[in-house]
Structures are given as structure tokens and as C-alpha cells.
C-alpha positions, 0 to 999 in steps of 0.5 A: 499499500505505501509503494502505491502512495509514493508512486501515485501522482495527481492527474494534473501534476508535472514532474518536470524541473524549473527552467534554468531562466527561472532558477537564476531569477529565483537565485537573484531575486528570492522573492521571485522564487517564493511567488514561483513556488506558491504559483507552482506548488499544486500543479508542478511540485518539482519545479516549485521545489527547485524555485524554493531551493534557489530562493533560499540559496540566493538568500543565504548567499545575499546575507553572507555576502552582506555580513562580509561587506559590513565587516569590511567597512569598519 
């Protein structure tokens, strides 16, 4: 029964990954990645997860670069 639940896919779901341009957009503008996630989460879960991951990575890189910039200014 658990194998069936894991392999079951809703009729209108797509397992395609997010296009590279949208991944770059999600990385550079994390808010856009969050918006893409919420738009695609029901019909394209793999693409939504990619957008969310890229947005989180972009946010983390932004925070690290901001901390480095602020410490070098002093």
C-alpha cells in the first residue's frame, strides 16, 4: 500500500524541473522564487521545490555577502 502512495501522482501534476532562467531569477531575486513556488506548488511540485531551493540559496548567499561587506567597511 505504501508503494502505491509513493508512486501515485495527481492527474494534473508534472514532474518537470524548473527552467534554468527561472532558477536564475529565483536565485537573484528570492521574493520571485517564493512567488514561483506558491504559483507552481500544486501542479508542478518539482519545479516549485527547485524555485524554493534556489530562493533559499540566494537568500543565504545574500546574507553572507552582506555580513562580509559590513565587516570590511569598519
